[in-house]
Every structure is written in structure tokens, then in C-alpha cells.
C-alpha positions in Angstrom: 83.2 105.4 115.8 82.1 103.3 112.4 79.0 106.1 112.2 81.4 108.8 112.3 83.6 107.1 109.6 80.7 106.3 107.3 79.4 110.0 107.6 82.9 111.4 106.7 83.3 109.0 104.0 79.7 109.8 102.5 80.5 113.7 103.1 83.5 113.7 101.5 83.3 110.7 99.0 85.0 112.2 95.9 88.0 113.1 98.0 88.0 109.5 99.3 88.0 108.1 95.9 90.4 110.4 94.5 92.8 109.5 97.6 92.3 105.8 96.7 93.3 106.4 93.1 96.5 108.6 94.2 97.3 105.8 96.6 97.1 103.1 94.0 99.2 105.1 91.4 101.8 105.7 94.0 102.1 102.0 95.1 102.3 100.8 91.6 105.2 103.3 90.9 107.0 102.3 94.1 106.2 98.5 94.4 108.8 96.2 93.1 108.0 93.9 89.9 106.6 90.6 90.3 109.9 89.1 88.7 112.2 90.7 91.6 110.2 89.4 94.4 109.1 85.9 93.0 111.1 82.8 91.9 110.2 80.0 89.6 113.4 77.9 90.6 111.9 75.0 92.9 115.3 74.9 94.8 114.7 78.3 96.2 112.1 76.7 98.3 114.1 74.0 99.8 116.2 74.2 102.9 120.2 74.8 102.3 121.3 71.9 104.3 
């Protein structure tokens, strides 16, 4: 299985590199910002009771 995968990646190496670059660009555009998903307020990490 990995031998076939390795041959395919080696054969289409420029397509694979381009696909990774496109995927990174799309994820950069679609992913939320770090300030939206993180918190620096310590009380957010404590239980609510």
C-alpha cells in the first residue's frame, strides 16, 4: 500500500505540492482567528460551581 502511495507521490510530486499549498491557503482563509478560540482569562478554565 505505501509502495503504491510513494510511487504516486513521486510521479505527481508537483501536483502534490500544489495541492498542499492550496489546502494551506484554504485552511488559512476558513480557520477562525486565534483570538476567537483562545482565552487569557484564567477564570474561564475553572469549574463553574
